[in-house]
C-alpha positions in Angstrom: 0.0 0.0 0.0 2.8 2.4 0.9 4.6 1.9 -2.5 1.3 2.6 -4.3 1.0 5.9 -2.4 4.5 6.8 -3.4 3.8 6.1 -7.0 0.7 8.4 -6.9 3.0 11.2 -5.7 5.3 11.1 -8.7 4.7 14.9 -9.1 6.9 15.5 -6.1 9.9 13.6 -7.3 11.0 12.4 -3.9 10.2 9.7 -1.3 7.8 10.4 1.5 9.8 8.2 4.0 11.2 10.4 6.7 15.0 10.6 6.4 17.0 9.2 9.3 18.1 11.6 12.0 21.5 12.1 13.6 23.6 11.8 10.5 25.7 15.0 9.9 26.8 16.0 6.5 30.5 16.3 7.3 31.6 18.4 4.4 31.8 22.0 3.3 29.7 23.9 0.8 31.2 24.9 -2.6 32.7 28.4 -2.7 30.4 31.4 -3.1 27.8 30.3 -0.6 26.6 33.2 1.5 25.9 33.1 5.3 24.0 35.9 6.9 21.4 37.0 9.5 18.1 38.8 9.1 16.0 41.6 10.6 13.1 43.9 9.7 12.5 47.6 10.1 9.5 47.6 12.4 10.8 44.8 14.6 14.2 46.4 15.3 14.5 50.1 14.3 12.3 51.8 16.9 12.3 55.6 16.3 8.7 55.2 15.2 8.0 59.0 14.9 11.5 60.4 14.6 13.2 62.4 11.8 10.1 62.7 9.6 9.0 59.1 9.6 5.3 58.6 8.7 3.0 56.3 10.7 2.7 52.6 9.6 -0.2 50.2 10.0 1.9 48.4 12.7 2.4 51.7 14.6 -1.4 52.1 14.7 -2.2 48.4 15.4 0.4 48.0 18.2 -1.0 51.2 19.9 -4.5 49.6 20.2 -5.0 48.0 23.6 -5.3 44.2 23.5 -3.7 43.6 20.1 -0.2 42.8 21.3 0.9 40.6 24.2 1.3 42.7 27.3 0.3 45.7 25.2 3.9 46.1 24.0 4.8 48.2 20.9 7.7 48.5 18.5 8.1 52.3 19.4 11.6 51.7 20.7 12.3 48.0 20.2 16.1 47.5 19.7 16.7 51.2 18.9 18.4 49.9 15.7 17.9 53.3 14.1 20.5 54.7 16.5 22.6 51.6 17.1 23.1 50.3 13.5 26.8 50.9 13.7 27.2 48.8 16.8 25.1 46.1 15.2 27.2 46.1 12.0 30.3 45.6 14.3 28.6 42.5 15.7 28.1 41.2 12.2 31.6 42.0 11.3 32.9 40.0 14.3 30.7 37.0 13.1 32.3 37.4 9.7 28.9 37.4 8.0 28.6 37.5 4.2 25.3 39.2 4.1 22.7 41.1 6.1 19.0 40.9 5.3 17.0 43.9 6.4 14.0 45.9 5.3 13.3 49.5 4.3 10.4 51.1 6.2 8.2 52.5 3.4 6.8 55.3 5.7 10.3 56.2 6.8 11.2 57.4 3.3 7.7 58.1 2.0 5.7 59.3 5.0 2.4 59.5 3.2 3.1 56.4 1.1 3.2 58.5 -2.1 6.4 59.5 -4.0 4.6 62.5 -5.5 3.8 64.1 -2.1 7.0 64.0 -0.1 10.4 62.2 0.1 11.9 62.1 3.5 15.6 62.7 2.9 16.5 61.9 6.5 15.1 58.4 6.0 17.0 58.0 2.8 20.2 59.0 4.6 19.7 56.5 7.3 19.5 53.6 4.9 22.3 55.1 2.8 24.6 55.2 5.8 23.6 51.6 6.8 24.3 50.3 3.3 27.6 52.1 3.1 28.8 50.8 6.4 27.8 47.2 5.5 29.8 47.5 2.2 32.8 49.0 4.0 32.8 45.9 6.2 32.4 43.5 3.2 28.8 42.5 4.2 26.4 42.3 1.3 23.1 44.1 1.9 20.0 42.1 1.0 17.0 44.4 1.1 13.3 43.6 1.6 11.1 46.3 0.3 7.9 45.2 2.1 8.2 43.6 5.6 4.6 44.5 6.6 4.8 48.2 7.5 2.4 49.8 5.0 2.0 53.5 5.4 -1.1 54.1 7.5 -2.3 56.9 5.1 -2.7 54.3 2.3 -4.7 52.0 4.6 -7.0 54.8 5.6 -7.5 56.2 2.1 -7.8 53.0 0.1 -8.1 50.0 2.4 -4.5 49.0 2.0 -3.9 45.7 0.1 -7.6 45.3 -0.5 -7.3 48.0 -3.2 -5.6 47.5 -6.6 -4.1 51.0 -6.3 -1.5 49.6 -3.9 0.2 48.1 -7.0 1.2 51.5 -8.4 2.0 53.0 -5.0 4.3 50.1 -4.2 6.0 50.3 -7.6 6.7 54.0 -7.1 8.2 53.2 -3.7 10.3 50.4 -5.1 11.5 52.5 -8.0 12.6 55.2 -5.6 14.7 52.6 -3.7 16.3 51.3 -6.9 17.1 54.9 -7.9 18.6 55.9 -4.6 20.2 52.6 -3.5 20.4 50.3 -6.5 23.9 51.3 -7.5 25.1 49.7 -4.3 22.5 47.0 -3.7 22.4 43.9 -5.8 19.8 41.7 -4.0 16.2 42.8 -3.6 13.2 41.0 -2.1 9.9 42.5 -3.0 7.7 41.0 -0.2 8.4 39.1 3.0 6.0 36.2 3.7 2.9 37.5 1.9 1.0 34.5 3.2 1.1 36.2 6.7 0.1 39.6 5.3 -2.9 38.1 3.6 -4.1 35.6 6.2 -3.2 37.2 9.4 -3.7 40.8 8.3 -6.9 40.5 6.3 -8.5 37.1 7.3 -7.9 36.4 11.1 -7.0 40.0 12.1 -4.1 38.9 14.3 -1.7 41.2 12.5 -2.0 44.8 11.2 -4.3 46.1 9.9 -6.4 43.7 11.9 -9.2 43.1 9.4 -11.3 39.9 9.6 -12.6 39.6 6.0 -13.3 35.9 6.2 -13.2 33.9 3.0 -12.3 36.9 0.7 -9.9 39.2 2.3 -6.8 37.0 2.2 -7.4 36.0 -1.5 -7.9 39.6 -2.6 -4.8 40.8 -0.7 -2.7 38.1 -2.2 -3.9 38.8 -5.7 -2.8 42.4 -5.4 0.5 41.5 -3.8 1.3 39.1 -6.6 0.5 41.8 -9.2 2.6 44.3 -7.3 5.5 42.0 -7.1 5.4 41.3 -10.9 5.2 45.0 -11.7 8.2 45.8 -9.5 10.2 43.0 -11.1 9.3 44.3 -14.6 10.2 47.9 -13.5 13.6 46.7 -12.4 14.1 44.5 -15.5 13.3 47.4 -17.9 14.8 50.4 -16.1 17.6 49.3 -13.9 18.9 45.8 -14.5 21.3 46.6 -17.3 22.9 49.4 -15.3 22.8 48.0 -11.8 23.2 44.2 -12.5 21.0 43.2 -9.5 18.5 40.4 -8.8 14.9 40.6 -7.7 13.2 37.8 -5.7 10.4 37.3 -3.3 10.6 35.7 0.2 7.9 33.0 0.8 7.6 31.4 4.2 6.2 27.9 4.4 6.0 25.0 6.8 6.4 21.5 5.4 3.3 19.2 5.4 3.7 15.5 5.8 0.9 13.0 5.3 -0.2 11.3 8.6 -0.4 8.1 6.6 1.7 7.8 3.5 -0.3 4.8 2.4 -3.6 6.8 2.5 -4.3 8.6 -0.7 -6.6 11.2 1.0 -3.8 12.1 3.5 -1.3 12.4 0.6 -3.7 14.7 -1.3 -4.3 16.7 1.9 -0.6 17.2 2.4 -0.3 18.4 -1.2 -3.1 20.8 -0.6 -1.5 22.1 2.5 1.7 23.0 0.7 -0.1 24.4 -2.4 -2.4 26.6 -0.3 0.7 27.8 1.6 3.8 28.0 -0.7 2.1 27.3 -4.0 -0.4 30.2 -3.6 2.4 32.6 -4.3 5.1 30.5 -5.9 2.9 29.0 -8.7 1.9 32.4 -10.1 5.4 33.8 -10.1 7.0 30.7 -11.6 4.1 29.4 -13.8 1.7 32.3 -14.2 -1.4 31.1 -12.3 -2.7 29.7 -9.0 -2.3 26.0 -8.2 -5.0 24.0 -9.8 -6.1 22.5 -6.5 -6.7 25.9 -5.0 -8.8 26.9 -8.0 -10.8 23.7 -7.8 -11.4 23.7 -4.0 -12.2 27.4 -3.6 -14.3 27.4 -6.8 -16.4 24.4 -5.7 -16.9 25.7 -2.2 -17.9 29.1 -3.5 -20.5 27.4 -5.7 -21.9 25.5 -2.8 -22.2 28.7 -0.9 -24.4 30.1 -3.7 -21.8 32.6 -5.0 -21.8 33.5 -8.6 -18.1 33.4 -8.9 -15.1 31.9 -7.0 -13.8 33.8 -4.0 -10.4 33.2 -5.5 -9.7 36.0 -8.0 -8.8 35.2 -11.6 -5.8 36.3 -13.6 -6.5 37.4 -17.1 -4.5 35.7 -19.9 -2.2 38.8 -20.4 -1.7 39.0 -16.6 -0.6 35.3 -16.4 2.1 35.9 -19.0 3.1 39.2 -17.3 3.5 37.5 -13.9 5.1 34.2 -15.0 8.8 34.1 -14.5 9.1 37.2 -12.3 11.7 35.7 -10.0 15.5 35.8 -10.3 15.7 33.9 -7.0 13.3 32.4 -4.5 13.7 33.5 -0.9 12.5 30.7 1.3 11.6 31.1 5.0 11.1 27.9 7.0 10.7 27.0 10.6 8.7 23.9 11.2 6.6 21.0 10.0 3.1 19.6 10.4 1.5 16.3 9.9 -1.6 16.7 7.7 -4.7 14.6 7.3 -8.0 14.9 5.4 -10.8 16.7 7.2 -14.0 17.9 5.5 -15.4 21.3 6.3 -19.0 21.6 5.2 -19.7 24.8 3.2 -22.6 25.6 5.6 -20.2 26.4 8.4 -19.1 29.6 6.6 -16.2 30.4 4.3 -12.6 30.9 5.3 -9.1 30.2 4.0 -8.6 27.4 6.5 -11.9 25.7 5.8 -11.3 25.9 2.0 -8.4 23.5 2.4 -10.3 20.5 3.9 -7.5 19.3 6.1 -6.4 19.1 9.7 -2.9 19.9 11.0 -1.2 17.7 13.7 2.1 17.7 15.5 4.1 14.9 17.1 4.2 15.5 20.9 7.8 14.1 20.9 9.0 17.0 18.6 11.1 19.5 20.6 9.3 22.8 21.1 11.6 25.2 23.0 9.8 28.5 22.2 6.8 29.6 20.2 3.8 27.4 20.6 3.7 26.8 16.8 7.4 26.1 16.3 8.5 22.5 16.7 12.0 21.4 15.6 11.5 18.9 12.7 14.7 19.2 10.7 13.9 16.6 8.0 10.9 18.7 6.9 13.3 21.4 5.8 15.0 19.0 3.3 11.6 17.8 2.1 10.6 21.4 1.4 13.8 22.2 -0.4 13.4 19.1 -2.6 9.8 20.0 -3.3 10.8 23.5 -4.6 13.5 21.8 -6.8 11.1 19.4 -8.4 8.0 21.6 -8.5 9.5 24.9 -9.9 12.5 23.7 -12.0 15.3 23.9 -9.4 15.4 27.7 -9.0 18.1 29.6 -7.3 17.2 29.6 -3.6 18.3 31.9 -0.8 17.1 30.7 2.7 15.8 34.0 4.0 14.6 33.0 7.4 15.4 30.0 9.6 15.7 29.9 13.4 14.1 29.2 16.7 12.7 31.2 19.6 12.7 30.8 23.4 9.7 31.7 25.5 10.6 31.7 29.2 10.6 34.1 32.1 14.3 33.5 32.7 16.5 33.8 29.7 19.6 31.6 29.5 22.3 32.9 27.2 23.6 29.3 26.9 21.0 28.5 24.3 21.9 24.9 23.6 18.5 24.2 22.0 19.3 27.0 19.4 22.7 25.5 18.6 21.0 22.1 18.2 18.4 23.6 15.9 20.9 25.3 13.7 23.0 22.2 13.5 20.1 20.0 12.6 18.4 22.3 10.1 21.7 23.4 8.4 22.6 19.8 8.2 19.4 19.0 6.3 20.1 21.9 4.0 23.6 20.6 3.3 22.1 17.2 2.3 19.7 18.9 0.0 22.6 20.9 -1.7 24.5 17.7 -2.1 21.5 16.2 -3.8 21.4 19.0 -6.3 19.1 21.6 -4.8 20.3 25.1 -5.9 20.7 26.8 -2.5 23.0 29.8 -2.6 22.7 31.3 0.8 21.4 30.8 4.4 20.0 33.5 6.7 19.7 32.8 10.4 16.7 34.5 12.0 17.5 36.7 13.7 20.5 38.9 14.6 18.7 40.4 17.6 15.9 39.6 19.9 13.2 41.9 18.6 9.5 42.8 18.5 7.7 39.6 17.5 4.5 41.1 16.1 1.4 40.1 18.1 3.6 38.3 20.7 5.5 41.5 21.5 8.8 40.8 23.3 7.6 37.6 24.9 9.4 35.5 22.2 13.1 35.8 21.4 14.6 34.6 18.2 17.9 36.5 18.4 21.4 35.3 18.4 22.0 38.3 20.6 19.9 38.9 23.7 18.6 42.5 23.9 17.8 43.8 27.4 14.6 45.7 26.6 14.3 47.0 30.2 17.5 48.9 29.9 17.0 52.3 28.0 20.3 51.7 26.2 19.0 48.3 24.8 22.4 46.5 25.3 23.1 43.4 23.3 24.6 40.2 24.9 25.9 37.3 22.8 24.2 34.0 23.3 26.2 30.8 22.9 24.7 30.4 19.4 26.7 33.5 18.2 30.0 31.7 18.5 28.5 28.4 17.2 27.1 30.1 14.1 30.4 31.9 13.6 32.2 28.6 13.5 29.8 27.2 10.9 30.4 30.3 8.8 34.2 30.0 9.1 34.1 26.3 8.2 31.5 26.8 5.4 29.5 23.9 6.9 30.6 21.2 9.4 34.1 19.8 9.6 33.8 16.7 11.8 31.9 15.4 14.8 34.7 16.0 17.3 35.1 19.6 16.1 31.3 20.1 16.5 31.4 19.0 20.1 34.4 21.3 20.7 32.4 24.3 19.2 29.5 23.6 21.5 31.7 23.3 24.6 33.6 26.6 23.9 30.4 28.4 23.1 28.8 27.3 26.4 31.9 28.4 28.3 31.7 31.8 26.7 28.0 32.3 27.4 28.4 31.4 31.1 30.6 34.5 31.5 28.1 36.5 29.4 25.3 35.4 31.8 27.3 37.0 34.6 27.7 40.2 32.7 24.0 40.4 31.9 23.3 39.9 35.6 25.7 42.5 36.8 24.7 45.4 34.4 21.2 46.0 35.7 22.5 45.9 39.3 25.1 48.6 38.6 22.7 50.7 36.6 19.6 50.5 38.8 20.6 50.1 42.4 18.3 52.9 43.4 15.3 51.1 41.9 15.7 47.7 43.5 12.0 47.0 43.5 11.9 47.2 39.7 15.0 45.0 39.1 13.9 42.0 37.0 17.1 40.3 35.7 16.6 37.7 32.9 19.1 35.0 33.7 19.1 31.4 34.9 20.5 32.5 38.3 17.7 35.1 38.9 17.1 34.0 42.5 20.8 34.0 43.4 21.3 37.4 41.8 18.3 39.0 43.6 19.7 37.7 46.9 23.1 39.1 46.0 21.4 42.5 45.3 19.7 42.5 48.7 23.0 41.7 50.4 24.8 44.4 48.4 22.2 47.0 49.4 22.4 45.8 53.0 26.2 46.4 52.9 25.7 49.8 51.1 23.3 50.9 53.8 25.7 49.9 56.5 28.5 51.9 54.8 26.2 54.9 54.7 
């Protein structure tokens, strides 16, 4: 039965049997591979209303009570706007090849429109950032849209629900090419448009917080795909010959594995899961149209609901040819995997993106889950996804644009052994995929710094560097994973098992002293505010007792 199931999945071009764990690809990557870290403007810059910056939809959304965990905002975040030179020095020390960051649209076009006002202070900030990266031999990889739409465009037009966003975004992108393109050779139009569409316009968990069930996500995605294609053509026609750069899009997707690989319905459900996730955006930019399974399922359910047309918009023939092939490289974000099984959602229950898929997602309780409730460590799913992209879209050039793991705990331990393990396991699977012929050209660890994690606020930390958000100076402290990732970069992969264990041991020794530094700084800086001292470290209790003892001695001296 199992072999029959595999035969029916010939479209995938790979086996569904989970690859064995524990085997490390002990070899380096061919020359030219690029190692980097990532960030985004709203998550790290702060300075939300400084130097002429306009308001974004995330500024407005985060300021509404109850939208973000603990009502936190990105108003200050990591203060990256002021500390970018320090952060580049951290990158230089890690010997990174590239740094992926985003340009805040409202920071350079406060009203969203190029014709109204260009904020030269915003332009200068990004120019200085780019110049310093290049001075330190770090390649800038720029994302044009990482979710921070100018609020003016949301209020005037309804944001990505309106087709006019295509031209506004194209004008913004064209300005970026004009001002920065002579120095920037890697551009990403959109970061994870799935999240923009589903969480911004279907569930309302993200800005702008709209709950347009069954229609909002599809309409948003339709306009984003058109906007991406227009920007690609603008670059292709106006700038490519002079600037010699590349334009891609970054799509984030989990892998979906059938619960039962011998069950045809589970296999089809897993295919739907991936097509509704990755294929929704990848199929149009590679092939010119939405995946057939999306058109069939959404069309059928729309008909059952008595609608005259499908809730999934249609591309006209000329639009299909215009959109097809608008990727010089595919940015791929990946964190985790789900098991998938068939589950019917009757149309009478109402329409939604999730119900349209007719499937249920499951996790294995044995999978490690150190941080975010959605993020389980399932390394073999990464190789599956990379192989899928190779077979489905003609082995395009891939840059891994996001991969990493969070921690969610009251006491933060800088000795993040789970993150080192995650990087080792996931990078190992990527190395195996490369060895099997998948065209991966770069890897981006997410993220350089702990930062504002959208609706989760600061409660989840993905950073290689710990940021003390309670300290007004937002100091950065290296976690053990900094040294570990640095060794991976210098070796261009993994050398041998003994060396790997040595890396981990040395990284742990280093982080132990960093823990002590982290504990000491707040005590020195805030002795007079002892009631507010909350020190994130494994030794919190010991340190608090030490603080009390220190104050006791201080009072005696006085």
